[in-house]
N, CA and C of each residue as an Amber inpcrd file, in Angstrom:
protein
   762
 108.8530000-129.1610000 114.0560000 107.5150000-128.5000000 114.8000000
 106.6520000-130.0140000 115.2230000 105.8660000-130.0510000 116.7330000
 105.4050000-131.0820000 117.0920000 103.9610000-130.8270000 116.9900000
 103.4350000-131.6860000 116.3750000 101.6550000-131.9010000 116.3030000
 101.7190000-132.5120000 117.6820000 100.9850000-131.7670000 118.3580000
 100.3270000-132.1430000 120.2120000  99.0450000-132.9020000 119.5090000
  99.2720000-133.9640000 120.4820000  98.2020000-135.0690000 120.8140000
  97.7830000-135.3540000 122.1240000  96.5940000-135.9850000 122.4030000
  96.4160000-136.6710000 123.8140000  97.2750000-137.6630000 124.0030000
  97.8340000-138.5690000 123.0470000  98.9020000-139.7510000 123.0040000
  99.8890000-139.1350000 122.5910000 101.2320000-139.3800000 123.6590000
 102.5210000-138.8340000 123.0780000 102.8740000-139.6750000 121.9040000
 102.7020000-141.1220000 121.7490000 103.2060000-141.4190000 120.3370000
 102.6140000-140.9710000 119.2900000 101.7630000-140.1700000 119.2990000
 101.0620000-139.6650000 117.8200000 101.4630000-138.2490000 117.8470000
 102.5280000-137.6620000 118.6160000 103.1030000-136.4920000 118.4830000
 104.3820000-136.4170000 117.7970000 104.1320000-136.3310000 116.7260000
 105.2560000-136.0200000 115.9870000 105.8420000-134.9930000 115.6960000
 107.0980000-135.3270000 115.3730000 108.0930000-133.6950000 115.4740000
 108.5790000-133.4510000 113.7480000 108.6040000-132.5880000 113.1720000
 108.9860000-132.7100000 111.9300000 110.3880000-132.4210000 111.8130000
 111.1060000-131.6570000 113.1160000 112.4610000-131.3130000 112.8890000
 113.4210000-132.3180000 112.8620000 114.2020000-132.1160000 111.5050000
 114.9990000-133.2810000 111.2050000 116.4240000-133.6800000 112.3650000
 116.3980000-132.5300000 112.9960000 117.8650000-132.6360000 113.5800000
 117.5380000-133.0390000 114.8560000 118.2160000-134.5080000 115.4310000
 117.8220000-134.4080000 117.1930000 119.1190000-134.1510000 118.1840000
 118.7950000-134.1990000 119.0260000 120.0100000-133.7130000 120.0080000
 121.1110000-134.7860000 119.7950000 120.6670000-136.1230000 119.6490000
 122.0850000-137.1120000 119.1470000 121.5000000-137.7010000 118.0670000
 122.4000000-137.4410000 117.0320000 122.1460000-138.0200000 115.5770000
 123.1890000-139.0830000 115.2670000 122.9770000-139.7490000 114.4760000
 123.6300000-141.0440000 114.2890000 125.0890000-140.7260000 113.5700000
 125.1510000-139.3750000 112.7400000 126.5360000-139.3620000 112.3170000
 127.6090000-138.9870000 113.7570000 127.1310000-138.5320000 114.7390000
 127.7250000-138.2940000 116.0020000 128.4130000-139.4710000 116.5580000
 127.9350000-140.5040000 116.0830000 128.4240000-141.9260000 116.4260000
 129.0640000-142.5540000 115.3730000 129.0480000-142.2010000 114.2120000
 129.6450000-143.1190000 113.0590000 130.9670000-142.6870000 112.9140000
 132.0830000-143.1170000 112.5400000 133.2100000-143.0770000 112.5310000
 133.3360000-142.5150000 110.7970000 134.6890000-143.0120000 110.5900000
 135.1290000-143.0990000 109.0040000 134.0580000-143.5390000 108.0520000
 133.9200000-143.1110000 106.8820000 132.6930000-143.7300000 105.7560000
 133.1440000-144.9190000 105.4630000 132.5810000-146.1750000 105.3580000
 132.5680000-146.9760000 104.9990000 133.0680000-147.2800000 103.7320000
 133.6990000-148.1400000 102.7490000 134.0300000-147.8710000 101.7180000
 133.3460000-149.0910000 100.8200000 131.9070000-149.3710000 101.6770000
 131.1130000-150.3810000 101.0620000 129.8920000-149.6200000 101.7170000
 128.7540000-149.5900000 100.4570000 127.4970000-149.4530000 100.4280000
 126.5940000-149.7190000 100.3370000 126.4940000-151.2580000 100.1230000
 125.7070000-152.2200000 100.1630000 125.9280000-153.1700000 101.1540000
 124.4170000-153.6930000 101.9410000 124.3950000-154.4280000 102.9890000
 123.0000000-155.2580000 103.1060000 123.5770000-156.5170000 103.4860000
 122.4080000-157.4870000 103.9430000 121.9270000-157.5510000 105.5520000
 120.9220000-157.4310000 105.8590000 120.6730000-157.7410000 107.0400000
 119.6740000-158.7050000 107.2450000 120.6120000-159.9830000 107.7900000
 119.6240000-161.1550000 108.1670000 119.7620000-161.6160000 109.7650000
 118.7610000-162.4110000 109.7350000 118.5910000-163.0600000 111.3030000
 118.7190000-164.6990000 111.5560000 119.7830000-164.6820000 110.4150000
 120.0060000-166.4130000 110.5390000 121.4750000-166.3040000 111.0500000
 121.8670000-166.5530000 112.0500000 122.8120000-167.1010000 112.6150000
 123.7930000-168.2300000 112.4030000 123.0020000-169.1240000 111.8820000
 123.4910000-170.2970000 111.1200000 124.1670000-170.0280000 109.8270000
 123.2440000-168.9710000 109.0850000 123.9350000-168.5880000 107.7930000
 125.3310000-168.1030000 108.2330000 125.2360000-167.1260000 108.6480000
 126.4530000-166.2870000 109.5390000 127.5120000-167.2510000 109.4650000
 127.3550000-168.4610000 110.2880000 128.5330000-169.6940000 110.7910000
 128.9830000-169.9950000 109.5270000 127.9550000-170.6320000 108.8660000
 128.3440000-171.3480000 107.7540000 129.5460000-170.4020000 106.8540000
 129.0470000-169.0630000 106.6480000 129.7660000-167.9380000 105.5770000
 131.1510000-168.3360000 106.0260000 131.1890000-167.7860000 107.4560000
 132.4250000-167.5870000 108.0970000 133.6000000-168.8170000 107.8560000
 132.8050000-170.0610000 108.3620000 133.2970000-171.3160000 108.5240000
 134.2810000-171.3800000 107.0200000 133.4210000-171.0640000 105.9450000
 133.7860000-171.4870000 104.5360000 134.6810000-170.3130000 104.2500000
 134.6940000-169.2200000 104.6920000 135.9660000-168.1380000 104.1670000
 135.2890000-167.3560000 103.4240000 133.8050000-167.1720000 103.4390000
 133.0090000-166.2900000 102.3610000 133.0060000-164.9460000 102.7730000
 133.0870000-164.8870000 104.0500000 132.7560000-163.3270000 104.6570000
 134.2510000-163.2360000 105.4070000 134.4680000-162.0500000 106.1000000
 135.3860000-161.4240000 107.0990000 134.9760000-160.5690000 107.4850000
 135.4560000-160.0210000 108.8470000 135.2060000-159.4410000 109.9390000
 135.5900000-157.7590000 109.2890000 134.5510000-156.6700000 109.1750000
 134.6450000-155.8700000 108.3780000 134.8520000-154.3990000 109.5580000
 133.9340000-154.0570000 110.7320000 133.8420000-153.2690000 111.1970000
 133.2650000-153.8560000 112.6120000 133.5610000-153.1760000 113.7750000
 132.7070000-153.7380000 114.8100000 132.3670000-152.1430000 115.5330000
 130.8420000-152.8420000 115.9610000 130.4950000-151.4640000 116.7380000
 130.3810000-151.9510000 118.0320000 130.8340000-150.9260000 118.6240000
 131.0490000-151.1420000 120.3890000 129.6770000-150.6240000 120.9960000
 130.0160000-150.4110000 122.1650000 128.8690000-150.0750000 123.0010000
 128.3860000-151.2820000 123.9830000 127.1910000-151.0930000 124.7240000
 126.9160000-152.1590000 125.8550000 126.6690000-153.6050000 124.9640000
 126.3330000-153.2390000 123.8410000 125.8140000-154.7190000 123.0080000
 126.4690000-154.9550000 121.4640000 127.8050000-155.2680000 121.7660000
 128.8220000-155.1910000 120.6670000 128.3860000-156.0370000 119.5160000
 128.5210000-155.8270000 118.2520000 128.7330000-156.7540000 117.4410000
 129.5720000-156.2880000 115.8750000 129.6260000-157.1310000 115.3040000
 130.8230000-157.1840000 114.1700000 129.6770000-157.1210000 112.6120000
 130.0260000-156.3000000 111.8470000 129.9020000-155.9280000 110.5560000
 130.5140000-156.7350000 109.4100000 130.2500000-157.8170000 108.7510000
 131.2480000-158.6300000 107.6830000 131.0820000-157.9880000 106.6170000
 132.0200000-158.3910000 105.5440000 131.9910000-158.0520000 104.1050000
 132.5370000-159.4440000 103.4780000 131.9410000-159.7120000 102.2980000
 131.8410000-160.6960000 101.3540000 133.3990000-160.9190000 100.6630000
 133.9550000-161.6990000 101.1220000 135.7050000-161.5140000 100.7740000
 135.4300000-160.9470000  98.8930000 134.6990000-162.1670000  98.1680000
 134.9660000-161.5130000  96.7340000 133.8920000-160.7010000  96.1310000
 133.1450000-160.2600000  96.8630000 132.3480000-158.9570000  96.5310000
 132.1870000-157.6800000  97.8090000 133.6330000-157.0560000  97.8970000
 133.8600000-156.4670000  98.9460000 132.8750000-155.1620000  99.1640000
 132.2640000-154.9780000  98.1930000 131.1280000-153.8010000  98.1410000
 129.8250000-154.1160000  99.1380000 129.7460000-155.3920000  99.2160000
 128.6740000-156.2440000  99.7070000 128.8120000-156.3570000 101.5150000
 128.2100000-155.9440000 102.4190000 128.5270000-156.2610000 103.6820000
 127.0190000-156.8780000 104.3030000 127.2980000-157.8030000 105.5180000
 126.3210000-158.5850000 105.9450000 126.4010000-158.4560000 107.6870000
 125.4500000-158.1920000 108.0690000 125.3250000-158.2470000 109.6980000
 123.9750000-159.0760000 110.1120000 124.3930000-159.5890000 111.2330000
 123.0450000-159.9890000 112.2600000 122.4460000-159.0150000 112.5520000
 121.2020000-158.9620000 112.4910000 120.0700000-157.9680000 112.8550000
 119.7770000-158.3520000 114.2410000 119.3960000-157.1600000 115.0230000
 118.7360000-157.5170000 116.1130000 117.1640000-157.5220000 116.1160000
 116.5070000-158.2170000 116.9390000 115.5160000-158.4490000 116.9980000
 114.7140000-157.0370000 117.6090000 113.4280000-156.4790000 116.8990000
 112.6420000-155.4440000 117.1830000 113.0900000-154.0660000 116.7830000
 111.9670000-153.3880000 116.8310000 111.9680000-152.1730000 115.6830000
 113.3120000-150.9580000 116.1840000 113.3490000-150.9150000 117.4560000
 114.2150000-150.1520000 118.0550000 115.8000000-150.0760000 118.1260000
 115.9220000-151.7610000 118.1340000 117.2820000-152.2110000 118.0920000
 117.9390000-152.3610000 116.5430000 116.9550000-153.0370000 115.4400000
 117.0310000-153.0640000 114.0710000 117.0210000-151.5220000 113.3180000
 115.8690000-151.0990000 113.4690000 115.5280000-149.6720000 112.9280000
 116.7970000-148.6590000 113.4550000 116.9670000-148.6440000 114.7640000
 117.9570000-147.6530000 115.1520000 119.7320000-147.9400000 114.6330000
 120.0210000-149.3990000 114.5470000 121.2030000-149.9190000 113.6740000
 121.0720000-149.4760000 112.2520000 120.1610000-149.6330000 111.6930000
 120.1360000-149.4240000 110.1550000 120.3220000-147.8490000 109.9250000
 119.6640000-146.7800000 110.9610000 119.9210000-145.6770000 110.9600000
 121.4370000-145.4720000 110.9860000 122.0540000-145.7250000 111.6860000
 123.3850000-145.8430000 112.0760000 124.5250000-146.5150000 110.9380000
 124.3330000-147.3750000 110.4780000 124.8190000-147.9040000 109.1000000
 124.4490000-146.8880000 107.9470000 123.3380000-146.0370000 107.9680000
 123.0920000-145.2410000 106.8520000 124.2280000-143.9620000 106.8790000
 124.3820000-143.7290000 108.3720000 125.4810000-142.5670000 108.5730000
 126.9020000-143.1150000 108.3160000 127.0360000-144.2090000 108.0650000
 128.1670000-144.8020000 107.5800000 128.6560000-144.6350000 106.3340000
 127.5800000-144.7590000 105.6170000 127.4560000-144.3270000 104.3890000
 126.8200000-145.5170000 103.4580000 126.1100000-146.5780000 103.9400000
 125.3660000-147.5200000 103.3950000 124.3850000-146.9430000 102.9050000
 123.8810000-147.1040000 101.6290000 122.6270000-146.7180000 100.8100000
 121.8100000-147.8070000 100.1710000 122.1880000-149.0050000 100.3730000
 121.5840000-150.1270000  99.5160000 121.2550000-151.1120000 100.8370000
 119.8530000-151.1950000 100.8390000 119.6420000-152.4900000 101.6870000
 118.8830000-153.4470000 101.6430000 119.2890000-154.9050000 101.7540000
 117.8260000-156.2460000 101.6190000 118.0080000-156.5280000 103.0600000
 117.0260000-156.7660000 103.5660000 116.4140000-157.5030000 104.8320000
 115.8720000-158.9110000 104.5280000 116.4470000-159.8180000 105.1640000
 115.8070000-161.1670000 105.1810000 115.8030000-161.7610000 106.5900000
 114.4680000-162.4180000 106.9180000 114.1750000-163.0610000 107.9280000
 113.1240000-163.7770000 107.6870000 112.4440000-164.1280000 109.1150000
 111.4410000-164.8260000 108.9530000 110.1920000-164.4600000 109.7790000
 108.9270000-165.0460000 109.5700000 108.0480000-164.2030000 110.3430000
 106.5020000-165.2640000 110.3750000 106.0630000-165.0290000 111.0660000
 104.9250000-165.7820000 111.6730000 103.7800000-165.3680000 110.2300000
 102.9170000-167.0010000 110.0110000 102.0730000-166.5100000 109.0860000
 100.9680000-166.5370000 109.6600000  99.9920000-165.3080000 108.9840000
  98.9070000-165.4500000 109.2350000  97.7480000-166.3030000 108.2430000
  98.2290000-166.6490000 107.4040000  97.3010000-167.7500000 106.4940000
  98.2950000-169.2090000 106.5070000  97.6200000-170.1900000 106.8470000
  98.2440000-171.2640000 107.1450000  98.5660000-171.8300000 105.8230000
  97.7650000-171.5720000 104.9170000  98.3640000-171.9010000 103.4400000
  99.6670000-171.1230000 103.0620000 100.1930000-170.4490000 103.7430000
 101.5870000-170.0730000 103.5400000 102.4910000-171.2140000 103.8910000
 103.2500000-171.6610000 103.1760000 103.7810000-172.9210000 103.2060000
 105.0270000-172.1650000 104.0650000 106.1390000-173.1900000 105.0140000
 107.2450000-172.6100000 105.5250000 108.5890000-172.7200000 104.4560000
 108.9450000-171.4660000 104.2090000 109.8390000-171.1020000 103.1640000
 109.2900000-170.3270000 102.0700000 108.1510000-170.0050000 101.9820000
 107.7580000-169.2310000 100.9700000 107.9190000-167.8650000 101.3500000
 108.5240000-167.1090000 100.0110000 108.8110000-165.7270000 100.0870000
 107.6450000-164.8620000 100.0890000 107.8140000-163.8360000 100.9700000
 106.8040000-162.3780000 100.8020000 108.1650000-161.6300000 100.9250000
 107.6000000-160.7800000  99.3750000 108.5350000-159.4760000  99.4050000
 107.4070000-158.3770000  99.7350000 107.8500000-157.6850000 100.7730000
 107.3410000-156.7140000 101.6240000 106.8270000-155.2650000 100.8420000
 105.7130000-155.0870000 100.6940000 105.1810000-154.1160000 100.0940000
 104.8100000-152.8190000 101.1850000 104.8600000-153.2060000 102.3760000
 104.4290000-152.4850000 103.4490000 104.0900000-152.9270000 104.7860000
 103.9650000-152.4330000 105.9620000 103.7620000-152.8640000 107.3020000
 102.7550000-152.0360000 107.8370000 101.8490000-152.8600000 108.4630000
 100.8740000-151.9460000 109.5570000 101.5040000-151.9040000 110.9030000
 101.3450000-150.4300000 111.2540000 102.3690000-150.1710000 112.3160000
 101.9060000-150.0090000 113.5780000 101.8110000-151.3690000 114.2600000
 101.2860000-151.7180000 115.3010000 102.3960000-151.7970000 116.5750000
 103.4720000-150.6980000 116.2880000 104.6370000-150.5160000 117.1130000
 104.7890000-148.8470000 117.3570000 106.0900000-148.6530000 118.1470000
 106.2350000-147.1910000 118.5720000 107.2180000-146.6690000 117.7410000
 108.3040000-147.3990000 117.4160000 109.5170000-146.9610000 116.7780000
 109.5460000-145.8840000 115.4640000 108.3300000-146.6380000 114.3220000
 108.3530000-145.8130000 113.2930000 107.8410000-144.4580000 113.4020000
 107.0710000-144.3200000 114.3070000 106.2100000-142.9790000 114.5910000
 107.1940000-141.9450000 115.0120000 108.6170000-142.0390000 115.2890000
 109.4330000-141.1640000 115.5900000 110.3620000-140.8160000 114.2100000
 109.7670000-141.3610000 113.1090000 110.4880000-141.0090000 111.8760000
 109.3460000-140.3340000 110.8680000 108.2400000-141.1540000 111.0450000
 107.5510000-140.9000000 109.6830000 106.1460000-140.6120000 110.6860000
 105.3510000-139.3170000 109.9570000 103.8090000-138.8540000 110.7280000
 102.9710000-140.2830000 110.7790000 102.1660000-140.1450000 111.7410000
 101.1230000-141.3220000 112.3080000 100.5440000-141.6650000 110.6180000
 100.2640000-143.0100000 110.5640000  99.2740000-143.5880000 109.4570000
  99.1720000-145.1680000 109.8700000  98.5730000-145.8680000 109.2280000
  97.7890000-146.9390000 109.5570000  99.0510000-148.0990000 109.2040000
  99.1670000-147.8020000 107.9590000 100.3510000-148.6210000 106.9900000
 101.3440000-147.6840000 106.6160000 102.2860000-148.0610000 106.6570000
 103.6600000-147.6730000 105.5890000 104.2490000-148.5430000 104.8030000
 104.5090000-148.0080000 103.6080000 104.5850000-148.6040000 102.5870000
 106.2310000-148.3220000 102.1670000 106.4450000-149.6450000 101.5040000
 108.1640000-149.3290000 100.8670000 108.1630000-148.4140000  99.3780000
 109.1620000-148.1850000  99.0700000 109.2790000-147.4040000  98.2420000
 109.1740000-148.3630000  96.8130000 107.9580000-147.5470000  95.9000000
 107.6010000-148.7680000  94.8590000 108.4760000-149.1550000  94.0170000
 109.5900000-148.4820000  93.6300000 110.4580000-148.3500000  92.4790000
 111.6430000-149.2120000  92.8310000 111.7270000-149.1770000  94.2290000
 113.0000000-150.1850000  94.4030000 111.8710000-151.9390000  94.7900000
 110.8430000-151.5680000  95.3510000 110.1700000-152.9440000  95.4620000
 109.4770000-153.4250000  94.2440000 109.6450000-152.8160000  93.1780000
 109.2360000-153.2960000  91.7480000 110.2700000-153.8500000  91.3070000
 111.8110000-153.2300000  91.4030000 112.8470000-153.9690000  90.6970000
 113.1930000-154.9860000  91.2310000 112.5110000-155.2810000  92.7340000
 112.9370000-156.7740000  93.1770000 112.1340000-157.6710000  92.7980000
 110.6460000-157.2610000  92.4630000 110.0090000-158.2300000  91.9940000
 110.3840000-158.5580000  90.6510000 110.9120000-157.7390000  90.0260000
 111.1420000-157.9610000  88.5730000 112.1800000-158.9970000  88.2910000
 113.4940000-158.8220000  89.2600000 114.5100000-159.9120000  89.7080000
 113.8090000-161.1560000  89.7930000 112.9150000-161.1660000  90.6460000
 112.7100000-162.7870000  91.4570000 111.6390000-163.3330000  90.0280000
 110.9060000-162.5730000  89.5880000 110.0410000-163.0060000  88.4040000
 110.9460000-163.6300000  86.9030000 111.9970000-162.5360000  86.7990000
 112.6020000-162.8060000  85.6530000 113.7450000-164.0700000  85.9780000
 113.7460000-164.5730000  86.8910000 114.6160000-165.5980000  87.6740000
 114.0220000-166.8610000  88.1150000 112.8390000-166.8250000  87.9600000
 111.5120000-167.9790000  88.0480000 111.4640000-168.1160000  89.5730000
 111.8300000-167.4380000  90.4100000 111.9530000-167.4320000  92.0040000
 110.1620000-167.2670000  92.2950000 109.7850000-168.4360000  93.0030000
 108.0450000-167.7890000  93.3310000 108.1050000-167.1210000  94.3730000
 107.4160000-165.9880000  94.4700000 106.9450000-165.1300000  95.7740000
 105.5220000-164.9960000  95.8140000 105.1560000-164.5440000  96.9980000
 104.3790000-163.6950000  97.4320000 104.2550000-162.0960000  97.5900000
 103.5280000-161.1120000  97.6730000 103.6110000-159.4350000  97.4470000
 102.6480000-159.0100000  98.7440000 102.9680000-158.3020000  99.3940000
 102.0350000-157.9130000 100.5220000 102.2520000-157.1720000 101.7340000
 101.3630000-156.9670000 102.5160000 101.9700000-156.0600000 103.6110000
 102.1620000-157.4390000 104.8650000 102.9470000-156.7830000 105.9730000
 103.1350000-157.3720000 106.9690000 102.6620000-156.8850000 108.2260000
 102.5020000-157.0700000 109.4480000 102.2060000-156.7470000 110.6660000
 103.4330000-156.7530000 111.6010000 103.4470000-155.7090000 111.6620000
 104.9860000-155.0990000 113.1060000 104.1670000-154.7850000 114.3170000
 104.4040000-155.9410000 114.8510000 104.3740000-155.3320000 116.4090000
 105.4920000-155.6240000 117.4110000 105.5740000-154.9160000 118.3160000
 106.3730000-154.7000000 119.5190000 106.1620000-155.8970000 120.6040000
 104.9140000-156.5430000 120.6670000 104.6760000-157.3590000 121.2980000
 104.2540000-158.9120000 120.8040000 105.2370000-159.6870000 121.1070000
 105.2390000-160.9210000 120.7830000 104.4080000-161.8120000 121.4900000
 104.0360000-161.6490000 122.3420000 103.1150000-162.5480000 123.2860000
 101.7540000-161.7510000 123.4610000 101.2040000-160.6450000 122.6230000
 100.1370000-160.5840000 122.6060000  99.6540000-160.1750000 121.2390000
  99.8680000-161.4800000 120.7310000  99.3920000-161.5430000 119.1150000
  98.3040000-162.4850000 119.5930000  96.9960000-161.6080000 119.9480000
  95.7080000-162.6570000 120.3480000  95.1100000-163.0720000 119.1750000
  93.8300000-163.6470000 119.0000000  93.3050000-164.4080000 118.1920000
  92.6220000-163.4680000 117.3590000  91.7160000-162.7260000 118.2020000
  91.0950000-161.2580000 117.3490000  91.8340000-160.5210000 116.9990000
  93.2910000-160.0030000 117.0750000  93.8800000-159.2850000 116.3870000
  94.8780000-159.6390000 115.2790000  94.8810000-161.1430000 115.2690000
  95.4860000-161.8710000 114.0030000  94.3210000-161.9950000 112.9660000
  92.9930000-162.0050000 113.1120000  91.8920000-162.0410000 112.2960000
  91.6710000-160.3820000 111.7120000  91.9550000-159.9020000 112.5070000
  92.0500000-158.1650000 112.2370000  93.2120000-157.6900000 111.1310000
  94.2080000-158.1020000 111.3940000  95.3190000-157.8660000 110.4860000
  95.3040000-158.7840000 109.3870000  94.7130000-160.0070000 109.5230000
  94.4710000-160.3180000 108.2850000  93.6820000-159.7820000 107.4030000
  92.4660000-159.1690000 107.7680000  91.3600000-158.7860000 107.1620000
  92.0030000-157.3840000 106.5120000  93.1070000-156.7930000 107.3520000
  93.6840000-155.5060000 106.4270000  94.7280000-156.0760000 105.5340000
  94.8710000-157.4120000 105.3800000  95.7860000-157.4890000 104.2320000
  97.2690000-158.0790000 104.5060000  97.7090000-158.2210000 105.9510000
  98.9230000-158.6730000 106.4100000  99.0000000-160.0730000 106.1310000
 100.1240000-160.5620000 105.6240000 100.4830000-161.9200000 105.2350000
 100.9790000-162.8030000 106.4330000 102.0500000-161.7090000 107.2930000
 102.7430000-162.3250000 107.9720000 103.3080000-161.3260000 109.1520000
 103.5770000-161.6930000 110.3680000 103.6820000-160.8550000 111.4440000
 105.4280000-160.7810000 111.9850000 105.6140000-159.6780000 111.9880000
 106.9190000-159.7340000 112.4450000 107.1870000-158.3030000 113.1160000
 108.2640000-157.9870000 113.6890000 108.9140000-157.1060000 114.5540000
 109.6970000-155.9010000 114.4040000 109.8190000-155.8680000 112.7180000
 111.0860000-155.0260000 112.3570000 110.6210000-154.0020000 111.0680000
 109.4610000-154.3470000 110.4910000 109.7400000-153.9230000 108.9990000
 109.0230000-152.1130000 109.0890000 108.1520000-152.2970000 110.2830000
 107.2310000-150.5930000 110.0060000 108.8210000-149.9210000 110.2050000
 109.4700000-149.9010000 111.1340000 110.5730000-149.0620000 111.8570000
 111.9910000-149.1700000 110.6860000 112.1920000-150.2420000 110.0730000
 113.2650000-149.9960000 109.0730000 112.6620000-149.4330000 107.9480000
 111.3260000-149.8350000 107.5210000 110.9540000-148.7050000 106.2910000
 110.6420000-147.6310000 106.5880000 110.5460000-147.0000000 107.6600000
 110.3810000-145.5310000 108.3570000 111.7290000-145.0250000 108.2030000
 112.7450000-145.6480000 108.7040000 114.3840000-145.2840000 108.8590000
 114.4980000-144.8200000 107.2220000 114.3340000-145.7970000 106.3300000
 114.9240000-145.6060000 104.9440000 113.8890000-144.2910000 104.4000000
 112.9510000-144.1240000 104.9000000 112.0430000-143.2920000 104.1440000
 112.4800000-141.7130000 104.5640000 112.5580000-141.6490000 105.6550000
 113.2850000-140.5290000 106.5730000 114.7730000-140.0240000 106.1660000
 115.7830000-141.0390000 105.6720000 116.9620000-140.6660000 105.4760000
 117.0560000-140.8960000 103.9020000 116.2770000-141.5570000 103.1700000
 116.0620000-141.3570000 101.8880000 116.9510000-142.2560000 101.1780000
 117.1140000-143.8030000 101.9120000 118.1960000-144.6650000 100.7460000
 117.1990000-145.9660000 100.3480000 117.7910000-146.8430000  99.3030000
 117.1370000-147.6490000  99.1770000 116.8230000-148.9920000  99.7090000
 115.7790000-149.5360000 100.3630000 115.3880000-150.5320000 101.2720000
 114.5740000-151.6890000 100.6400000 114.9130000-152.8580000 100.8090000
 113.8990000-153.6270000 100.3910000 114.0610000-155.1070000 101.2870000
 112.8720000-155.8090000 101.4830000 112.8390000-156.9630000 102.3330000
 112.2160000-158.1640000 101.8600000 112.8330000-159.5300000 102.1970000
 112.1240000-160.8340000 101.7890000 111.7350000-161.1650000 103.3310000
 110.4740000-161.8070000 103.5970000 110.7110000-162.7210000 104.6150000
 109.8650000-164.1140000 104.6890000 110.6480000-165.0700000 104.8290000
 110.0830000-165.9300000 104.3920000 108.9930000-166.7940000 105.6870000
 107.8460000-167.5450000 105.2140000 106.8610000-168.1090000 105.7910000
 107.7570000-168.8680000 107.1960000 107.4020000-168.6500000 108.2320000
 108.2460000-169.3630000 109.5070000 106.6940000-170.1980000 110.4410000
 106.6910000-169.8280000 111.6850000 105.8760000-170.2480000 112.3280000
 104.2530000-170.0360000 112.0740000 103.4520000-171.0930000 112.6580000
 102.0670000-170.6120000 112.1110000 101.0360000-170.0270000 113.0700000
 100.3640000-168.5510000 113.2710000 100.1050000-167.9560000 114.2490000
  98.8050000-167.9020000 113.7650000  98.2150000-168.4970000 112.5130000
  96.9990000-168.4400000 111.9590000  96.0060000-169.7260000 112.6570000
  96.6070000-170.8390000 112.9780000  95.6910000-172.1050000 113.3150000
  95.1480000-171.4290000 114.6750000  94.5070000-172.6720000 115.2250000
  93.7090000-172.5900000 116.5670000  94.8050000-172.3420000 117.6230000
  95.8130000-173.2220000 117.5250000  96.7070000-173.1230000 118.0770000
  98.4560000-173.0470000 117.3810000  99.2690000-172.3870000 118.4480000
 100.5410000-171.6080000 117.7530000 101.0450000-173.0750000 117.2440000
 101.8080000-173.0410000 116.0440000 102.6580000-174.0560000 115.4710000
 104.2040000-173.6650000 115.2570000 105.0630000-174.2260000 115.7640000
 106.4290000-173.8000000 115.2900000 106.6220000-174.5430000 114.1370000
 106.2480000-175.3760000 113.4430000 106.5850000-175.8650000 112.1830000
 108.2250000-175.9590000 111.8210000 108.9120000-175.9620000 113.0580000
 110.6830000-176.2690000 112.5490000 110.9400000-175.1190000 111.8030000
 110.5540000-173.9550000 111.7970000 110.8380000-172.9890000 110.7660000
 112.4190000-172.2490000 110.7370000 113.0920000-172.3260000 112.2440000
 114.3590000-172.2190000 112.0470000 115.2210000-173.1650000 111.8770000
 114.7510000-174.3980000 111.5400000 115.7100000-175.4650000 111.1610000
 115.5560000-175.4480000 109.5260000 115.2290000-174.7480000 108.7630000
 115.6050000-174.8050000 107.7260000 116.7710000-174.4420000 106.5180000
 117.8370000-175.0290000 107.0190000 119.2040000-174.4920000 106.9200000
 119.1770000-173.8880000 105.3820000 118.5560000-174.9490000 104.4550000
 119.0980000-174.7850000 102.9000000 118.1740000-173.2390000 102.5640000
 117.0700000-173.5150000 102.6290000 116.1290000-172.1410000 102.7720000
 116.8020000-170.6600000 103.0540000 116.9170000-170.6620000 104.2810000
 117.9870000-169.5980000 105.0990000 119.2630000-169.0540000 104.3360000
 119.9200000-170.4190000 103.8870000 121.0340000-169.5230000 103.2260000
 120.8680000-169.0590000 101.8930000 119.8370000-170.2610000 101.1890000
 119.5760000-169.7100000  99.5940000 119.0110000-168.2700000  99.7530000
 118.3500000-167.7800000 100.7650000 117.6590000-166.4770000 100.9870000
 118.7870000-165.3660000 101.1390000 119.7290000-165.7250000 101.7370000
 120.9230000-164.8340000 102.2040000 121.5290000-164.8600000 100.6050000
 121.9310000-165.6420000  99.6950000 122.5360000-165.7610000  98.6870000
 121.5380000-164.7680000  97.6710000 120.2150000-164.9610000  97.3660000
 119.6630000-164.4800000  96.8200000 119.3840000-162.8310000  97.2890000
 119.6740000-162.7860000  98.4970000 119.3540000-161.0830000  98.9110000
 121.0800000-160.7500000  98.0850000 122.1970000-161.5350000  98.5820000
 123.5990000-160.6030000  97.9820000 123.2970000-159.9840000  96.5470000
 122.4580000-160.9520000  95.6530000 122.5890000-160.8210000  94.6290000
 121.2520000-159.6880000  94.0670000 120.3040000-159.7990000  95.0650000
 119.2790000-158.4220000  94.7770000 119.9920000-156.8010000  95.1040000
 120.7910000-157.2040000  96.2010000 121.3680000-155.8660000  96.7740000
 122.2070000-155.2100000  95.9400000 122.7510000-155.9790000  95.0110000
 123.8670000-155.7610000  93.9200000 122.9460000-154.7370000  92.9530000
 121.8860000-155.9610000  92.5420000 121.0780000-154.9570000  91.5640000
 120.3500000-153.9780000  91.7070000 120.0730000-153.1230000  92.9560000
 119.3050000-152.0090000  93.2790000 120.2310000-150.8270000  92.9620000
């Protein structure tokens, strides 16, 4: 049933079945059900070059891509994520239809506090929903939270292995070029530590479909200072590789 509203984005429909459902596009179920979604093409190239991963399944369509599998751990898949909630969240819904039930997301985001260093890890507790995709999966709210059981399990693993991390909210936005100074300050006051473009949508899909989802995001560019600072965030190859390897262990522990 649709809750009518003056604003279409707030008209949430409780009906679980849509005209087109991901099951209609999924083929035979995967024989692996754990997946890492990463945004680090450099790490993917390194893993392929060293023979650590191999092609597993091709997704067709207008923007085709390949899902890979770890050679020595065939139950763990890895895929290069697509930027933005509709692309990343929509693919996540499709992956679940193929049988993926344990997911770790790893990427980078713009820091809202200049004291967050490049490479510092944020364990995502939830996201401020300043986007549109998540509102089609979960009823309107200002913040959407990860499953605390899953997030606590990740936190316990990190703490038990002496891996330093922050824990808190992200700010999910659709508009990369509309992160204004006033909005940055507002989102900081609400508790957001990093801005990114996928978390609200991915968390919503996981809630709606009922599977385990966790996310680690490392501090990247600085949007908190008076002027934007790239900080060379996407050249930190060691940090990025280690984060993917960490997520490989985490997704097996979920």
